[in-house]
N, C-alpha and C positions, 0 to 999 in steps of 0.2 A: 161239511160231512166227511168220515173215515173212508168212506167207500169208494170216492172220489181219488185216494191218497196215491194210486198206481199212478194216476197222471205226473203227481208232482215230484213222485222220487222218479220220472222219467226226466223231469225238468231239474233234480237236483244239482247231475254234473254241471249245470248248463247254467243256472241263475247263479250259483256262487263263480261266477266268471265273473261279475263284476268286477272283480276285484286287483286283479295284477298290473300293476305297475310298479317302480321300484320304493318301496319303503310309501312316504307318504306320497301321495300325487293327486292333485286336483283334475277336474275336467280340463281335456285338453284343448287347450284353443280355442274362441269363437270366430277365428277368423275365417273364412271363405276358404277353399282349397277343392279343384280339379283335379285328380289324379291324371298323367297325361297313359297313353297306351307305351306299356313299356315289354322292352325285350325281355326273354327267362335270366339273361342275366342280371338283369335289376330286379330280381324278385329278393323278399327277404328269406334270409335265413330260417326257414324252419323245419322240427321235425317230424313230419308228415308232408306223404306224395300222395297222388292221384293212386286210388282202388284202394286205401286206407280202410279196415274197417273194421268195428268192433260191435260184437253181439254179446246181450247181458240176458239175465234173466231177473227177473223183479219175483219179489215175496212182499206180502203185506199180511200182518196178524195183528185182529181188532177183538180183544179177549178171546172167543174157543174157535173166531173164523180164520179160514186162513182164505188167500187168493195168491194167485200167481202170473204171469206174463214174462211177455218176453220187449230185447227193445235192440236195438239198433242204432249206430252212429258212423256214419261214412263220409269221404271225399269222393264223391261219386265223379265230378269233371273239371275239367279245365274249362270254363265260359268266359264269354266276352258280356262284361257291363257298361254300355254307355262308353264302349272303348275301352274299358277298363278289362284286362285279365282277372277272373277272379275265381276261386274257388268255389264248387257247388258242393253244401256239406249238409249232408241229410242225418235227420234224425226222426226214429221211427218209435213207437211203443203202441203196443195189444195186448190188451188181457182182462180181467176183473175180477169181481169178487159175488159171488150167487149172481141177483139178477143184475148185476151193473155190468156194464159191458164198455169197452173203451178202445179206439181206433185212433192215434195223434200220429200226424205225419208234418215236421216243420222240416224247413230247408231257408238256409240262409244262401248268400253270394259274398264272400269273404276276399277283399281284396288281396292281390300275389304282391305286391308291393308294400303298401300300407299298411297294411293287417286292418283295416276297417269294412263293415257293413256296406255295403251295395242297398241289397234287397233282404226282405224276411215274407215267409208263407208259410201260411199254417191250412190247414183241412184238418178239421177235429169231426167227427164221429162218435158217442157217447151216449149210453141210455139217458132218453128223453131231450138229446141236445146235440146242435150239429153248427159250425163256424169254419165258414172261409173266407180267410183273410189275407189278403199281401201290402207290406208297407213297401215301398220307395224309398230311399235314403237320400237327402239333396243336399250335402253339407255345401255345395256352391251358396244352395240358398239357405242353410239352416233352418231344413224344415223334413219332416216326416210324412207321406202321403198314404194314408190309407185309399187304396183304389176303387172297392168295395163299400166302403163306409167313410165319405170322405169328413164324415163330421170327428171322425177318430184321427184326425190330422191335426199335428203341431209343432213346434219347436223342438230340434234337435238339442239335446243336453250338452252334446260334444261335437265338436266338426270329423271327429274320426269316432264314428258311434257302433255301439256294437248293438245284438242282438243277445236271447237265450243259447242260440246255436254257436254263433262265431264267438261267444265269450269261452267254450270249452278249450279253444284251439286256439286266442289266445293268450289263453292262461298256460297253455302247454310251452312256449315262446320262454316264458320265463322261470327264473330260479328262485326254487322254495331249501329256502335255508331254514333250519329251526328256528325258532326265537323271533324270526323277520314277522310283522306286519304289514297286509299293504293292503291299502286305501285307493277306489278311481271314481271316476264320476262319468263312463263312458256310456254305461246305459243309455240306449237313443232318448227311453222317456224319463224326463226327472223325477218322478216318481221314488224310481227304483235307486237310487243314487242318494248318499255313496255307499259302495259295499264294502267291508272290512273281511282279510280274509287272515285269520291267525296262523302261524304253521308250529304245528303243537311239538312231535316228536317223530321218529321213525322207527321201523318196525318189520318183521318180517310176516308177510299173511300169506294164506292158500284159498284160494278163489276155484272155482270151477276149469279157470283155463292154464291153472298152475301155482308154483308159489315163486312170490315177487317178496324184494327189498321196496319197503312202501315208505311214502312219507304221506303223514296225516296232517290232513289242514283243518279248522273250522270257518264256515262261512256265515257273514254276520250281515244282513240286510236289512236296510231302514221302509222294510213292508213289509204287512202281513205274509205270515207260510212258514215255510218250514225251517228258514235261517230266520227269520225276524227275531231282534235282541230277547235276551230270555231265554231263546230255545235251546234244545241240545239237536247237532247233528254233525257229521264228522265224514270228510269225505278223503280216499285212499288212491296216492298215484302214485305209479311205479317210480322208485326215487332214483332217474338216471335223466340222461338228456332226454328222455320223450314225453316223460312225465303222462303216463298212458293212464287212463282211467280206470280203476280197479273195481273199488268199492265207494256206496255210499249206505250210509244209515242215520235213522233217524228216529227219535221219539216224538209222538205228534199227539198231543191228548194220549188216548187210552191206547193209539196204534206205534205199530213199530215197524218202521218200513227197512227194506234191505234192496239193493242192484248191487248183482257181481256180475266180474267178466265172466264171460263160459267159452269164448276164443277169438281170435282176432287173426288179420289180417294184413302184412306192408303194403306199402305206397310205394310208388315211383317219382322222384321229383322230375319235374318238369324239364 
């Protein structure tokens, strides 16, 4: 339903994430692993820090009907999950078209050393529907568990799992060179794998937050949605070491969806 596409826009930068490992990469391992507690000196080198935040505006056009909304993406804290220091990542979207409204909060805990997710939760409230779920990722047992709905549990697709939110931060740690193609099978549910990202071009763009040199990628996901094979979608990241998300644009059926960066705040390394 085109009216629900605002939520999918918000997932845009996220889902594309199932992409990035150097060139052609398959699911990373099936062996059990448990990350020990680490000192900050052992943390992975990343282009983000606690307190970093991005604010976006969302727009959707469906025939002559337009809708708007807002989104935010932030590294809210450095928490500990089962003894492992982890970045708490928050992704929020709010908006709607005419009578359709949505308020979606997604949260992920990303291991500070090995950059895989320990936990993912979502609180969704939209017109006519609501959902509240939490997944625990247990790589040592190679399984994920939905605490609210045990029947929605299963086998992890990777020993280094990622979810919709943590993928956007993982992608930012990797090079994006024009002409490269990345493949990965690290999405925690096997149905989302593999995902491909093609690095198309570089260009100068202007968004509400300012003008940036950008690198443009095309995500392709082996499931239905914005990034399905044969669809049209592009994502702009800043063409520097930070790879901050700047813009997402997609055409889905008769709807055109756009997400643009309005403002951002730098974070502090642990």
